[in-house]
Every structure is written in C-alpha cells, then in structure tokens.
N, CA, C and O atoms as a Tripos MOL2 file, in Angstrom:
@<TRIPOS>MOLECULE
protein
  244   243    61     0     0
PROTEIN
NO_CHARGES

@<TRIPOS>ATOM
      1 N         -89.7300  -23.9760   15.9440 N.3       1 MET1
      2 CA        -90.2300  -23.2670   14.5550 C.3       1 MET1
      3 C         -89.0280  -23.4550   13.7030 C.2       1 MET1
      4 O         -87.9290  -23.1450   14.1640 O.2       1 MET1
      5 N         -89.1630  -24.0560   12.2010 N.am      2 GLN2
      6 CA        -88.5590  -24.4660   11.6640 C.3       2 GLN2
      7 C         -88.0860  -23.3040   10.4460 C.2       2 GLN2
      8 O         -88.9580  -22.7630    9.7660 O.2       2 GLN2
      9 N         -86.6250  -22.9880   10.2520 N.am      3 ILE3
     10 CA        -86.4340  -21.8570    9.3090 C.3       3 ILE3
     11 C         -85.5000  -22.7150    8.2900 C.2       3 ILE3
     12 O         -84.5120  -23.3230    8.7000 O.2       3 ILE3
     13 N         -85.8510  -22.7120    7.0920 N.am      4 LYS4
     14 CA        -85.2220  -23.0420    5.4060 C.3       4 LYS4
     15 C         -85.3280  -22.3950    4.7530 C.2       4 LYS4
     16 O         -86.3720  -21.7760    4.5530 O.2       4 LYS4
     17 N         -84.1160  -22.2440    4.0450 N.am      5 THR5
     18 CA        -83.8090  -21.4390    3.3970 C.3       5 THR5
     19 C         -82.9980  -22.3250    1.7860 C.2       5 THR5
     20 O         -81.9100  -22.9000    1.7460 O.2       5 THR5
     21 N         -83.9660  -22.1400    0.6900 N.am      6 ILE6
     22 CA        -83.9770  -22.7190   -0.8670 C.3       6 ILE6
     23 C         -83.7020  -21.8020   -1.2610 C.2       6 ILE6
     24 O         -84.3080  -20.7980   -0.8870 O.2       6 ILE6
     25 N         -82.6730  -21.7110   -2.1890 N.am      7 GLN7
     26 CA        -82.7970  -20.6720   -3.4620 C.3       7 GLN7
     27 C         -82.3680  -21.9380   -4.5210 C.2       7 GLN7
     28 O         -81.7430  -22.9870   -4.3660 O.2       7 GLN7
     29 N         -83.1060  -21.2130   -5.8020 N.am      8 GLU8
     30 CA        -82.9200  -21.8640   -6.7450 C.3       8 GLU8
     31 C         -83.2620  -20.8350   -8.2840 C.2       8 GLU8
     32 O         -83.9190  -19.8310   -8.5630 O.2       8 GLU8
     33 N         -82.2800  -21.9050   -9.0520 N.am      9 GLY9
     34 CA        -82.0260  -21.1490  -10.5860 C.3       9 GLY9
     35 C         -82.2040  -21.8660  -11.7100 C.2       9 GLY9
     36 O         -82.7330  -22.9570  -11.4960 O.2       9 GLY9
     37 N         -81.9770  -21.6630  -12.6940 N.am     10 PRO10
     38 CA        -81.8580  -23.1720  -13.5790 C.3      10 PRO10
     39 C         -80.7450  -24.1270  -13.5560 C.2      10 PRO10
     40 O         -79.5640  -23.8170  -13.7140 O.2      10 PRO10
     41 N         -81.0190  -24.8430  -13.4310 N.am     11 GLY11
     42 CA        -79.7570  -26.0660  -13.3750 C.3      11 GLY11
     43 C         -79.0280  -26.5180  -11.9740 C.2      11 GLY11
     44 O         -78.3200  -27.5040  -11.7730 O.2      11 GLY11
     45 N         -79.5930  -25.0590  -10.7070 N.am     12 TRP12
     46 CA        -78.8570  -25.3200   -9.2630 C.3      12 TRP12
     47 C         -80.0170  -25.1090   -8.2890 C.2      12 TRP12
     48 O         -81.1410  -24.6530   -8.4960 O.2      12 TRP12
     49 N         -79.4220  -25.5770   -7.1350 N.am     13 ARG13
     50 CA        -80.8450  -25.0920   -5.8890 C.3      13 ARG13
     51 C         -79.5390  -25.1890   -4.7500 C.2      13 ARG13
     52 O         -78.5040  -25.7060   -5.1700 O.2      13 ARG13
     53 N         -79.5540  -24.9560   -4.0670 N.am     14 TRP14
     54 CA        -78.9950  -24.6260   -2.3940 C.3      14 TRP14
     55 C         -79.4810  -24.3970   -1.4470 C.2      14 TRP14
     56 O         -80.3900  -23.6010   -1.6770 O.2      14 TRP14
     57 N         -79.4070  -24.6900   -0.1870 N.am     15 GLY15
     58 CA        -80.3440  -24.6560    0.8220 C.3      15 GLY15
     59 C         -79.5850  -24.5430    1.9290 C.2      15 GLY15
     60 O         -78.3920  -24.8370    1.8500 O.2      15 GLY15
     61 N         -80.2520  -24.0120    3.3850 N.am     16 PHE16
     62 CA        -80.0950  -24.3160    4.7160 C.3      16 PHE16
     63 C         -81.1990  -24.4810    5.3410 C.2      16 PHE16
     64 O         -82.3450  -24.0490    5.2160 O.2      16 PHE16
     65 N         -80.4370  -25.4740    6.3280 N.am     17 ASP17
     66 CA        -81.8820  -25.7650    7.5180 C.3      17 ASP17
     67 C         -81.0610  -25.4070    8.7500 C.2      17 ASP17
     68 O         -80.3010  -26.3620    8.9090 O.2      17 ASP17
     69 N         -80.8580  -24.5690    9.6260 N.am     18 PRO18
     70 CA        -80.2970  -23.6650   10.6530 C.3      18 PRO18
     71 C         -80.9750  -25.0630   11.8420 C.2      18 PRO18
     72 O         -80.4010  -25.2380   12.9170 O.2      18 PRO18
     73 N         -82.1740  -25.9100   11.4570 N.am     19 ASN19
     74 CA        -82.2170  -26.7050   12.8830 C.3      19 ASN19
     75 C         -81.8330  -27.8520   12.2740 C.2      19 ASN19
     76 O         -82.3610  -28.7670   12.9070 O.2      19 ASN19
     77 N         -81.1640  -28.3040   11.3390 N.am     20 ALA20
     78 CA        -80.3790  -29.5050   11.2430 C.3      20 ALA20
     79 C         -79.2670  -29.9420   11.8970 C.2      20 ALA20
     80 O         -78.2890  -29.1960   11.8580 O.2      20 ALA20
     81 N         -79.1460  -31.3790   12.7220 N.am     21 GLU21
     82 CA        -77.9460  -31.9080   13.2340 C.3      21 GLU21
     83 C         -76.6640  -31.9540   13.0150 C.2      21 GLU21
     84 O         -75.7050  -31.6190   13.7110 O.2      21 GLU21
     85 N         -76.7940  -32.6460   11.4090 N.am     22 THR22
     86 CA        -76.0200  -33.4250   11.1250 C.3      22 THR22
     87 C         -75.6090  -32.8300    9.8560 C.2      22 THR22
     88 O         -74.4490  -32.4440    9.7160 O.2      22 THR22
     89 N         -76.5680  -32.7160    8.8190 N.am     23 PHE23
     90 CA        -76.0920  -31.7920    7.5390 C.3      23 PHE23
     91 C         -77.1100  -30.6980    7.3440 C.2      23 PHE23
     92 O         -78.2070  -31.0890    6.9450 O.2      23 PHE23
     93 N         -76.9860  -29.6040    7.5140 N.am     24 PRO24
     94 CA        -77.4100  -27.9980    7.4840 C.3      24 PRO24
     95 C         -77.4950  -27.8290    6.2150 C.2      24 PRO24
     96 O         -78.6090  -27.4460    5.8580 O.2      24 PRO24
     97 N         -76.5710  -28.0020    5.2200 N.am     25 PHE25
     98 CA        -76.4930  -27.3250    3.8150 C.3      25 PHE25
     99 C         -76.9120  -28.7510    2.7310 C.2      25 PHE25
    100 O         -76.7780  -29.9670    2.8660 O.2      25 PHE25
    101 N         -77.4200  -27.9460    1.7360 N.am     26 LEU26
    102 CA        -77.7940  -28.6060    0.6420 C.3      26 LEU26
    103 C         -76.9010  -28.3790   -0.7040 C.2      26 LEU26
    104 O         -77.1770  -27.2310   -1.0540 O.2      26 LEU26
    105 N         -76.2450  -28.7620   -1.3470 N.am     27 LEU27
    106 CA        -76.0980  -28.0550   -2.9750 C.3      27 LEU27
    107 C         -76.6030  -29.4610   -3.7220 C.2      27 LEU27
    108 O         -76.6820  -30.5990   -3.2590 O.2      27 LEU27
    109 N         -76.9180  -28.9470   -5.0640 N.am     28 GLY28
    110 CA        -77.2660  -29.1180   -6.0640 C.3      28 GLY28
    111 C         -78.0950  -29.0050   -7.5970 C.2      28 GLY28
    112 O         -78.2250  -27.8350   -7.9570 O.2      28 GLY28
    113 N         -78.5810  -29.8750   -8.3990 N.am     29 SER29
    114 CA        -79.2500  -29.2980   -9.3090 C.3      29 SER29
    115 C         -80.8210  -29.8270   -9.8040 C.2      29 SER29
    116 O         -81.7190  -29.9290   -8.9690 O.2      29 SER29
    117 N         -80.9570  -30.0280  -10.7070 N.am     30 GLU30
    118 CA        -82.3730  -30.8090  -10.8120 C.3      30 GLU30
    119 C         -82.2500  -32.1830  -10.7690 C.2      30 GLU30
    120 O         -83.2480  -32.9020  -10.7920 O.2      30 GLU30
    121 N         -81.1680  -32.6050  -10.7110 N.am     31 ASP31
    122 CA        -80.9190  -34.0700  -10.9850 C.3      31 ASP31
    123 C         -80.4510  -34.5140   -9.8830 C.2      31 ASP31
    124 O         -80.4720  -35.7440   -9.8530 O.2      31 ASP31
    125 N         -79.9950  -33.9840   -8.8720 N.am     32 TRP32
    126 CA        -78.7850  -34.4280   -7.4770 C.3      32 TRP32
    127 C         -78.7900  -33.5500   -6.9580 C.2      32 TRP32
    128 O         -79.2530  -32.4420   -7.2330 O.2      32 TRP32
    129 N         -78.0670  -34.0700   -5.8020 N.am     33 ALA33
    130 CA        -78.0060  -33.0070   -4.6970 C.3      33 ALA33
    131 C         -77.6030  -33.9140   -3.4460 C.2      33 ALA33
    132 O         -78.0230  -35.0440   -3.1970 O.2      33 ALA33
    133 N         -76.2960  -32.8220   -2.4080 N.am     34 LEU34
    134 CA        -75.6390  -33.4740   -1.2270 C.3      34 LEU34
    135 C         -75.8100  -32.7900   -0.2630 C.2      34 LEU34
    136 O         -75.8000  -31.5600   -0.2890 O.2      34 LEU34
    137 N         -75.9150  -33.1840    0.3010 N.am     35 GLU35
    138 CA        -76.0500  -32.8390    1.9330 C.3      35 GLU35
    139 C         -74.4820  -32.7800    2.4720 C.2      35 GLU35
    140 O         -73.5650  -33.6010    2.4560 O.2      35 GLU35
    141 N         -74.6450  -31.0480    3.0890 N.am     36 LEU36
    142 CA        -72.9810  -31.1600    3.4700 C.3      36 LEU36
    143 C         -73.2050  -30.6810    4.7850 C.2      36 LEU36
    144 O         -74.0100  -29.7630    4.9480 O.2      36 LEU36
    145 N         -72.4040  -31.3420    6.0540 N.am     37 THR37
    146 CA        -71.7850  -30.8660    7.2850 C.3      37 THR37
    147 C         -71.7220  -29.6940    7.5750 C.2      37 THR37
    148 O         -71.9980  -29.0700    6.5500 O.2      37 THR37
    149 N         -71.4780  -28.8940    8.5340 N.am     38 ARG38
    150 CA        -70.8520  -27.1910    8.3550 C.3      38 ARG38
    151 C         -69.5360  -27.2350    8.3690 C.2      38 ARG38
    152 O         -68.9740  -26.2100    7.9820 O.2      38 ARG38
    153 N         -68.7550  -28.2850    8.7620 N.am     39 ALA39
    154 CA        -67.3120  -27.9170    8.2680 C.3      39 ALA39
    155 C         -67.2020  -28.7640    6.6720 C.2      39 ALA39
    156 O         -66.1360  -28.7800    6.0580 O.2      39 ALA39
    157 N         -68.1900  -29.2930    6.2530 N.am     40 GLU40
    158 CA        -67.6500  -29.6250    4.5100 C.3      40 GLU40
    159 C         -68.1510  -28.8140    3.7630 C.2      40 GLU40
    160 O         -67.8710  -28.8440    2.5650 O.2      40 GLU40
    161 N         -69.2040  -27.6870    4.3900 N.am     41 PHE41
    162 CA        -69.6790  -26.7780    3.7520 C.3      41 PHE41
    163 C         -68.4790  -25.5180    3.8440 C.2      41 PHE41
    164 O         -68.2110  -24.9460    2.7880 O.2      41 PHE41
    165 N         -67.9520  -25.2050    4.7760 N.am     42 ALA42
    166 CA        -66.9790  -24.5920    4.8680 C.3      42 ALA42
    167 C         -65.5250  -24.9490    4.3650 C.2      42 ALA42
    168 O         -64.6530  -24.0920    4.2220 O.2      42 ALA42
    169 N         -65.4130  -25.7880    4.2060 N.am     43 ASP43
    170 CA        -64.0090  -26.4980    3.1160 C.3      43 ASP43
    171 C         -64.5340  -25.9740    1.6860 C.2      43 ASP43
    172 O         -63.8320  -25.5820    0.7540 O.2      43 ASP43
    173 N         -66.0000  -26.0670    1.7400 N.am     44 PHE44
    174 CA        -66.7450  -25.8070   -0.1590 C.3      44 PHE44
    175 C         -66.0580  -24.8920   -0.5080 C.2      44 PHE44
    176 O         -65.1800  -24.8150   -1.3670 O.2      44 PHE44
    177 N         -66.7340  -23.7300    0.6110 N.am     45 HIS45
    178 CA        -67.0650  -21.9670    0.5390 C.3      45 HIS45
    179 C         -65.5860  -21.5550    0.3650 C.2      45 HIS45
    180 O         -65.3900  -20.7620   -0.5560 O.2      45 HIS45
    181 N         -64.6630  -21.8920    0.9770 N.am     46 ARG46
    182 CA        -63.3440  -21.8020    0.6070 C.3      46 ARG46
    183 C         -62.4490  -22.2540   -0.3600 C.2      46 ARG46
    184 O         -61.5380  -21.5080   -0.7210 O.2      46 ARG46
    185 N         -62.5460  -23.0950   -0.7160 N.am     47 LEU47
    186 CA        -62.1970  -23.9070   -2.0180 C.3      47 LEU47
    187 C         -62.7400  -23.3430   -3.4010 C.2      47 LEU47
    188 O         -62.1170  -23.3340   -4.4630 O.2      47 LEU47
    189 N         -64.1140  -22.8430   -3.1570 N.am     48 SER48
    190 CA        -64.9690  -22.2250   -4.5750 C.3      48 SER48
    191 C         -64.2650  -20.8940   -4.4370 C.2      48 SER48
    192 O         -63.9680  -20.3890   -5.5200 O.2      48 SER48
    193 N         -63.8380  -20.0220   -3.0630 N.am     49 ARG49
    194 CA        -63.4040  -18.5090   -3.2540 C.3      49 ARG49
    195 C         -61.9840  -19.0320   -4.1560 C.2      49 ARG49
    196 O         -61.7460  -18.5320   -5.2560 O.2      49 ARG49
    197 N         -61.2480  -19.9030   -3.6560 N.am     50 GLU50
    198 CA        -59.7090  -19.5560   -4.1600 C.3      50 GLU50
    199 C         -59.5460  -20.3570   -5.6210 C.2      50 GLU50
    200 O         -58.5870  -20.2220   -6.3810 O.2      50 GLU50
    201 N         -60.5740  -21.1250   -5.8110 N.am     51 LEU51
    202 CA        -61.1660  -21.5150   -7.4780 C.3      51 LEU51
    203 C         -61.2280  -19.5700   -8.1320 C.2      51 LEU51
    204 O         -60.4100  -18.8260   -8.6730 O.2      51 LEU51
    205 N         -62.4680  -19.4570   -7.7430 N.am     52 ALA52
    206 CA        -62.5430  -18.1850   -8.6530 C.3      52 ALA52
    207 C         -61.5370  -16.9640   -8.7940 C.2      52 ALA52
    208 O         -61.3270  -16.2630   -9.7840 O.2      52 ALA52
    209 N         -60.8290  -16.8910   -7.2020 N.am     53 GLU53
    210 CA        -59.8970  -16.2110   -7.6520 C.3      53 GLU53
    211 C         -58.8610  -16.4810   -8.7720 C.2      53 GLU53
    212 O         -58.4970  -15.5540   -9.4950 O.2      53 GLU53
    213 N         -58.3590  -17.7970   -8.9330 N.am     54 THR54
    214 CA        -57.6250  -18.4440   -9.3470 C.3      54 THR54
    215 C         -57.8690  -18.2720  -10.9510 C.2      54 THR54
    216 O         -56.9750  -18.0830  -11.7760 O.2      54 THR54
    217 N         -59.0200  -18.3580  -11.1740 N.am     55 VAL55
    218 CA        -59.5360  -18.7720  -12.8670 C.3      55 VAL55
    219 C         -59.6260  -17.2360  -13.1130 C.2      55 VAL55
    220 O         -59.8410  -17.0510  -14.3110 O.2      55 VAL55
    221 N         -59.5380  -16.0370  -12.4030 N.am     56 THR56
    222 CA        -59.9390  -14.2950  -12.9040 C.3      56 THR56
    223 C         -58.9580  -13.5540  -12.4420 C.2      56 THR56
    224 O         -58.9720  -12.3490  -12.1910 O.2      56 THR56
    225 N         -57.7130  -14.6670  -12.2920 N.am     57 ARG57
    226 CA        -56.6180  -13.8410  -12.1710 C.3      57 ARG57
    227 C         -56.3050  -13.5970  -13.2740 C.2      57 ARG57
    228 O         -56.5660  -14.4620  -14.1100 O.2      57 ARG57
    229 N         -55.5310  -12.1570  -13.7920 N.am     58 SER58
    230 CA        -54.8510  -12.3510  -14.9770 C.3      58 SER58
    231 C         -53.6340  -13.0770  -15.3790 C.2      58 SER58
    232 O         -52.7610  -13.1380  -14.5140 O.2      58 SER58
    233 N         -53.4100  -13.6050  -16.4390 N.am     59 PRO59
    234 CA        -52.0560  -14.7580  -16.9090 C.3      59 PRO59
    235 C         -50.9360  -13.3970  -16.7260 C.2      59 PRO59
    236 O         -51.0830  -12.2180  -17.0480 O.2      59 PRO59
    237 N         -49.8340  -14.0710  -16.1040 N.am     60 ARG60
    238 CA        -48.6290  -13.2880  -16.1810 C.3      60 ARG60
    239 C         -47.9230  -13.1170  -17.5130 C.2      60 ARG60
    240 O         -48.3700  -13.6410  -18.5340 O.2      60 ARG60
    241 N         -47.0260  -12.5210  -17.5040 N.am     61 SER61
    242 CA        -46.5430  -12.0550  -18.9890 C.3      61 SER61
    243 C         -44.9480  -12.4980  -18.7570 C.2      61 SER61
    244 O         -44.1250  -12.3330  -19.6570 O.2      61 SER61
@<TRIPOS>BOND
     1     1     2 1
     2     2     3 1
     3     3     4 2
     4     3     5 am
     5     5     6 1
     6     6     7 1
     7     7     8 2
     8     7     9 am
     9     9    10 1
    10    10    11 1
    11    11    12 2
    12    11    13 am
    13    13    14 1
    14    14    15 1
    15    15    16 2
    16    15    17 am
    17    17    18 1
    18    18    19 1
    19    19    20 2
    20    19    21 am
    21    21    22 1
    22    22    23 1
    23    23    24 2
    24    23    25 am
    25    25    26 1
    26    26    27 1
    27    27    28 2
    28    27    29 am
    29    29    30 1
    30    30    31 1
    31    31    32 2
    32    31    33 am
    33    33    34 1
    34    34    35 1
    35    35    36 2
    36    35    37 am
    37    37    38 1
    38    38    39 1
    39    39    40 2
    40    39    41 am
    41    41    42 1
    42    42    43 1
    43    43    44 2
    44    43    45 am
    45    45    46 1
    46    46    47 1
    47    47    48 2
    48    47    49 am
    49    49    50 1
    50    50    51 1
    51    51    52 2
    52    51    53 am
    53    53    54 1
    54    54    55 1
    55    55    56 2
    56    55    57 am
    57    57    58 1
    58    58    59 1
    59    59    60 2
    60    59    61 am
    61    61    62 1
    62    62    63 1
    63    63    64 2
    64    63    65 am
    65    65    66 1
    66    66    67 1
    67    67    68 2
    68    67    69 am
    69    69    70 1
    70    70    71 1
    71    71    72 2
    72    71    73 am
    73    73    74 1
    74    74    75 1
    75    75    76 2
    76    75    77 am
    77    77    78 1
    78    78    79 1
    79    79    80 2
    80    79    81 am
    81    81    82 1
    82    82    83 1
    83    83    84 2
    84    83    85 am
    85    85    86 1
    86    86    87 1
    87    87    88 2
    88    87    89 am
    89    89    90 1
    90    90    91 1
    91    91    92 2
    92    91    93 am
    93    93    94 1
    94    94    95 1
    95    95    96 2
    96    95    97 am
    97    97    98 1
    98    98    99 1
    99    99   100 2
   100    99   101 am
   101   101   102 1
   102   102   103 1
   103   103   104 2
   104   103   105 am
   105   105   106 1
   106   106   107 1
   107   107   108 2
   108   107   109 am
   109   109   110 1
   110   110   111 1
   111   111   112 2
   112   111   113 am
   113   113   114 1
   114   114   115 1
   115   115   116 2
   116   115   117 am
   117   117   118 1
   118   118   119 1
   119   119   120 2
   120   119   121 am
   121   121   122 1
   122   122   123 1
   123   123   124 2
   124   123   125 am
   125   125   126 1
   126   126   127 1
   127   127   128 2
   128   127   129 am
   129   129   130 1
   130   130   131 1
   131   131   132 2
   132   131   133 am
   133   133   134 1
   134   134   135 1
   135   135   136 2
   136   135   137 am
   137   137   138 1
   138   138   139 1
   139   139   140 2
   140   139   141 am
   141   141   142 1
   142   142   143 1
   143   143   144 2
   144   143   145 am
   145   145   146 1
   146   146   147 1
   147   147   148 2
   148   147   149 am
   149   149   150 1
   150   150   151 1
   151   151   152 2
   152   151   153 am
   153   153   154 1
   154   154   155 1
   155   155   156 2
   156   155   157 am
   157   157   158 1
   158   158   159 1
   159   159   160 2
   160   159   161 am
   161   161   162 1
   162   162   163 1
   163   163   164 2
   164   163   165 am
   165   165   166 1
   166   166   167 1
   167   167   168 2
   168   167   169 am
   169   169   170 1
   170   170   171 1
   171   171   172 2
   172   171   173 am
   173   173   174 1
   174   174   175 1
   175   175   176 2
   176   175   177 am
   177   177   178 1
   178   178   179 1
   179   179   180 2
   180   179   181 am
   181   181   182 1
   182   182   183 1
   183   183   184 2
   184   183   185 am
   185   185   186 1
   186   186   187 1
   187   187   188 2
   188   187   189 am
   189   189   190 1
   190   190   191 1
   191   191   192 2
   192   191   193 am
   193   193   194 1
   194   194   195 1
   195   195   196 2
   196   195   197 am
   197   197   198 1
   198   198   199 1
   199   199   200 2
   200   199   201 am
   201   201   202 1
   202   202   203 1
   203   203   204 2
   204   203   205 am
   205   205   206 1
   206   206   207 1
   207   207   208 2
   208   207   209 am
   209   209   210 1
   210   210   211 1
   211   211   212 2
   212   211   213 am
   213   213   214 1
   214   214   215 1
   215   215   216 2
   216   215   217 am
   217   217   218 1
   218   218   219 1
   219   219   220 2
   220   219   221 am
   221   221   222 1
   222   222   223 1
   223   223   224 2
   224   223   225 am
   225   225   226 1
   226   226   227 1
   227   227   228 2
   228   227   229 am
   229   229   230 1
   230   230   231 1
   231   231   232 2
   232   231   233 am
   233   233   234 1
   234   234   235 1
   235   235   236 2
   236   235   237 am
   237   237   238 1
   238   238   239 1
   239   239   240 2
   240   239   241 am
   241   241   242 1
   242   242   243 1
   243   243   244 2
@<TRIPOS>SUBSTRUCTURE
     1 MET1         2 RESIDUE 1 A MET
     2 GLN2         6 RESIDUE 1 A GLN
     3 ILE3        10 RESIDUE 1 A ILE
     4 LYS4        14 RESIDUE 1 A LYS
     5 THR5        18 RESIDUE 1 A THR
     6 ILE6        22 RESIDUE 1 A ILE
     7 GLN7        26 RESIDUE 1 A GLN
     8 GLU8        30 RESIDUE 1 A GLU
     9 GLY9        34 RESIDUE 1 A GLY
    10 PRO10       38 RESIDUE 1 A PRO
    11 GLY11       42 RESIDUE 1 A GLY
    12 TRP12       46 RESIDUE 1 A TRP
    13 ARG13       50 RESIDUE 1 A ARG
    14 TRP14       54 RESIDUE 1 A TRP
    15 GLY15       58 RESIDUE 1 A GLY
    16 PHE16       62 RESIDUE 1 A PHE
    17 ASP17       66 RESIDUE 1 A ASP
    18 PRO18       70 RESIDUE 1 A PRO
    19 ASN19       74 RESIDUE 1 A ASN
    20 ALA20       78 RESIDUE 1 A ALA
    21 GLU21       82 RESIDUE 1 A GLU
    22 THR22       86 RESIDUE 1 A THR
    23 PHE23       90 RESIDUE 1 A PHE
    24 PRO24       94 RESIDUE 1 A PRO
    25 PHE25       98 RESIDUE 1 A PHE
    26 LEU26      102 RESIDUE 1 A LEU
    27 LEU27      106 RESIDUE 1 A LEU
    28 GLY28      110 RESIDUE 1 A GLY
    29 SER29      114 RESIDUE 1 A SER
    30 GLU30      118 RESIDUE 1 A GLU
    31 ASP31      122 RESIDUE 1 A ASP
    32 TRP32      126 RESIDUE 1 A TRP
    33 ALA33      130 RESIDUE 1 A ALA
    34 LEU34      134 RESIDUE 1 A LEU
    35 GLU35      138 RESIDUE 1 A GLU
    36 LEU36      142 RESIDUE 1 A LEU
    37 THR37      146 RESIDUE 1 A THR
    38 ARG38      150 RESIDUE 1 A ARG
    39 ALA39      154 RESIDUE 1 A ALA
    40 GLU40      158 RESIDUE 1 A GLU
    41 PHE41      162 RESIDUE 1 A PHE
    42 ALA42      166 RESIDUE 1 A ALA
    43 ASP43      170 RESIDUE 1 A ASP
    44 PHE44      174 RESIDUE 1 A PHE
    45 HIS45      178 RESIDUE 1 A HIS
    46 ARG46      182 RESIDUE 1 A ARG
    47 LEU47      186 RESIDUE 1 A LEU
    48 SER48      190 RESIDUE 1 A SER
    49 ARG49      194 RESIDUE 1 A ARG
    50 GLU50      198 RESIDUE 1 A GLU
    51 LEU51      202 RESIDUE 1 A LEU
    52 ALA52      206 RESIDUE 1 A ALA
    53 GLU53      210 RESIDUE 1 A GLU
    54 THR54      214 RESIDUE 1 A THR
    55 VAL55      218 RESIDUE 1 A VAL
    56 THR56      222 RESIDUE 1 A THR
    57 ARG57      226 RESIDUE 1 A ARG
    58 SER58      230 RESIDUE 1 A SER
    59 PRO59      234 RESIDUE 1 A PRO
    60 ARG60      238 RESIDUE 1 A ARG
    61 SER61      242 RESIDUE 1 A SER
C-alpha cells in the first residue's frame, strides 16, 4: 500500500511519500520541484523555523 501526501496551493506544493527510500519529501512550485532526504528536510524545517522567528522578532530599541 502506497501512501502519498501532496498538498498544494497557488504557487507552491509539497509532498511526502513514506515508502520512498531515498527522497521521501518534495518541495516546489508550479515550475520546479526539489526532492529531499529525511535529513535534508529536517535541516530545511529547522532553518525555516529559525528564519521565521528571526523575521517576526521585534526590532531592538
């Protein structure tokens, strides 16, 4: 049984295939896509959270 998760919206898409051995994650747009390993996706997730925290942090006075 193959379970794939694909979510998309205007200008973006992401997916996950738990049965894929090498590249279970997909990130992309309507024109391009990247397939990522579990370790690469973990790094991407961590870095995107850090970036979001940085840009939403109030500027120091």
